C-alpha positions in Angstrom: -46.5 -78.7 -120.1 -43.0 -78.9 -118.8 -41.4 -82.1 -117.6 -38.5 -82.9 -115.4 -35.3 -84.5 -116.7 -33.2 -87.0 -114.8 -31.5 -84.3 -112.9 -34.8 -82.9 -111.6 -34.6 -79.8 -113.7 -37.5 -78.6 -115.8 -37.4 -79.6 -119.5 -39.6 -77.9 -122.1 -42.6 -79.6 -123.6 -40.8 -79.7 -127.0 -38.0 -81.6 -125.5 -35.6 -78.6 -125.4 -32.7 -78.7 -122.9 -33.8 -78.0 -119.4 -33.2 -74.5 -118.0 -31.0 -74.3 -114.9 -32.8 -74.0 -111.6 -33.7 -70.5 -110.5 -32.5 -68.7 -107.4 -35.6 -69.7 -105.4 -35.2 -73.3 -106.3 -31.6 -73.3 -105.2 -32.5 -71.6 -101.9 -35.3 -74.1 -101.3 -32.7 -76.9 -101.8 -30.4 -75.3 -99.3 -33.3 -74.9 -96.9 -34.2 -78.5 -97.2 -30.6 -79.4 -96.3 -31.0 -77.5 -93.1 -29.2 -74.2 -93.9 -31.1 -71.6 -91.9 -29.6 -68.7 -93.7 -31.3 -69.9 -96.9 -34.7 -69.2 -95.2 -33.8 -65.5 -94.7 -32.6 -65.2 -98.2 -35.7 -66.9 -99.6 -38.0 -64.6 -97.6 -36.2 -61.5 -99.0 -36.4 -62.9 -102.5 -40.1 -63.8 -102.4 -41.3 -60.9 -100.1 -43.1 -59.1 -102.9 -44.9 -62.2 -104.1 -45.9 -63.2 -100.6 -47.2 -59.7 -100.0 -49.2 -60.0 -103.2 -50.7 -63.3 -102.0 -51.6 -61.7 -98.6 -53.1 -58.6 -100.3 -55.2 -60.8 -102.6 -56.5 -62.8 -99.6 -57.6 -59.6 -97.8 -59.3 -58.1 -100.9 -61.8 -61.0 -100.5 -62.3 -60.5 -96.8 -64.9 -58.3 -95.1 -63.8 -54.8 -94.0 -62.5 -54.4 -90.5 -60.6 -57.7 -90.4 -58.6 -57.9 -87.2 -55.7 -59.9 -88.8 -53.3 -57.7 -90.7 -51.4 -58.7 -93.9 -48.1 -58.6 -92.2 -49.3 -61.0 -89.5 -50.7 -63.3 -92.1 -47.4 -63.4 -93.9 -45.5 -64.0 -90.7 -47.8 -66.8 -89.6 -47.8 -68.5 -93.0 -44.0 -68.2 -93.2 -43.5 -70.0 -89.9 -45.6 -72.9 -91.2 -43.9 -72.9 -94.6 -40.4 -73.2 -93.3 -41.2 -75.1 -90.0 -39.8 -78.4 -89.0 -42.5 -80.3 -91.0 -42.0 -78.4 -94.2 -42.7 -80.4 -97.4 -40.1 -81.0 -100.0 -40.6 -77.9 -102.2 -39.8 -78.6 -105.9 -39.5 -75.0 -107.1 -40.7 -71.4 -106.7 -44.1 -72.2 -108.2 -44.6 -75.2 -105.9 -43.7 -73.1 -102.8 -46.0 -70.2 -103.7 -48.8 -72.5 -104.5 -48.5 -74.0 -101.0 -48.2 -70.5 -99.6 -51.6 -69.6 -101.0 -53.1 -72.7 -99.3 -51.4 -72.0 -96.0 -52.6 -68.4 -96.0 -56.1 -69.5 -96.6 -55.9 -71.9 -93.7 -54.6 -69.2 -91.4 -57.6 -67.0 -92.3 -59.9 -69.9 -91.7 -58.5 -70.6 -88.3 -58.7 -66.9 -87.5 -62.3 -66.8 -88.7 -63.1 -69.8 -86.4 -61.6 -68.0 -83.4 -63.5 -64.9 -84.2 -66.7 -66.9 -84.6 -66.3 -68.4 -81.2 -66.1 -64.8 -79.8 -68.7 -63.2 -81.9 -71.6 -65.1 -83.5 -73.3 -63.4 -86.5 -72.2 -60.3 -88.2 -69.9 -60.3 -91.3 -66.7 -61.5 -89.7 -66.5 -64.6 -91.8 -67.9 -63.6 -95.2 -65.9 -63.5 -98.4 -67.1 -61.9 -101.7 -66.6 -64.3 -104.6 -66.5 -61.5 -107.1 -64.1 -62.0 -110.0 -64.1 -58.3 -110.8 -61.5 -58.0 -108.1 -59.1 -60.2 -110.0 -60.2 -59.8 -113.6 -62.6 -58.3 -116.1 -64.8 -61.4 -116.1 -68.4 -61.2 -114.9 -68.8 -61.7 -111.1 -70.1 -65.0 -109.7 -72.9 -63.1 -108.1 -72.9 -64.6 -104.6 -71.2 -64.4 -101.3 -70.0 -67.3 -99.1 -69.0 -67.8 -95.5 -65.2 -68.2 -95.5 -65.5 -71.4 -93.6 -68.0 -72.8 -96.1 -65.6 -71.8 -98.9 -62.7 -73.6 -97.2 -64.7 -76.8 -96.7 -65.9 -76.7 -100.3 -62.3 -76.3 -101.5 -61.3 -79.2 -99.4 -63.9 -81.3 -101.1 -62.9 -80.1 -104.5 -59.3 -81.0 -103.8 -60.4 -84.6 -103.2 -62.1 -84.6 -106.6 -59.5 -82.6 -108.5 -56.4 -81.3 -106.8 -55.5 -79.3 -109.9 -58.8 -77.5 -110.0 -58.6 -76.7 -106.3 -55.1 -75.3 -106.8 -56.3 -73.1 -109.7 -59.1 -71.7 -107.5 -56.7 -70.9 -104.7 -54.3 -69.2 -107.0 -57.1 -67.2 -108.6 -59.2 -66.2 -105.6 -56.5 -66.2 -102.8 -53.5 -65.6 -104.9 -55.0 -62.9 -107.1 -53.4 -64.4 -110.3 -54.7 -64.1 -113.8 -55.4 -67.3 -115.7 -52.3 -66.8 -117.7 -50.2 -66.4 -114.6 -51.8 -69.5 -113.1 -51.0 -71.4 -116.3 -47.3 -70.3 -116.1 -47.2 -71.0 -112.4 -48.4 -74.6 -112.8 -46.7 -75.4 -116.1 -50.0 -75.8 -118.0 -51.4 -74.3 -121.2 -53.8 -71.4 -120.6 -56.6 -73.2 -122.3 -56.4 -76.1 -119.8 -56.5 -73.6 -116.9 -59.5 -71.8 -118.4 -61.4 -75.0 -118.8 -60.6 -76.2 -115.3 -61.4 -72.7 -113.8 -64.9 -72.7 -115.5 -65.6 -76.2 -114.2 -64.4 -75.5 -110.7 -66.3 -72.2 -110.5 -69.5 -73.8 -111.5 -69.0 -76.7 -109.0 -68.3 -74.2 -106.2 -71.4 -72.2 -107.0 -73.6 -75.3 -106.8 -71.9 -76.3 -103.5 -72.2 -72.9 -101.9 -75.7 -71.9 -103.0 -77.6 -75.1 -103.0 
């Protein structure tokens, strides 16, 4: 796992010299300093990755969703760079929070839809890993609101495991990509993913 040196840069696990901050990290620093232009540049830089996150979210939603991916990105972006934005450490931190924000936007949308239309399949998400990997499916569906609540509970028990779930299910990342994203070894992510998956299954099917 990488660590930060005294300058705030990432140093390798073997103690090798820290790599200089990437373009996204520099833009995030400028954004934190109040430079509005940095936000436009950051959106352009991360557009493909944000689109991937949004597409992954919708692959797990029921057909006929009234919220479009572009609208999801726009709403999430406004929250990510709003007046109460957190102090983003780097690209990975920002995208991890982006996955969380997109999930919350979908949950809010589902709640509004639920108030208008009870029943139906407006709020169901298929927890099928075949959509993100070649692993066996979990074999059950869950209401998107129930999944959100379960993830909130999981985050209280293990924030790391909850983040892994979000990046896998809502971010569409492979385990190796999640490991790289979070600065962890793949074996650790695989173990946490298995534990979190089993926990969620118990929570959502009991």
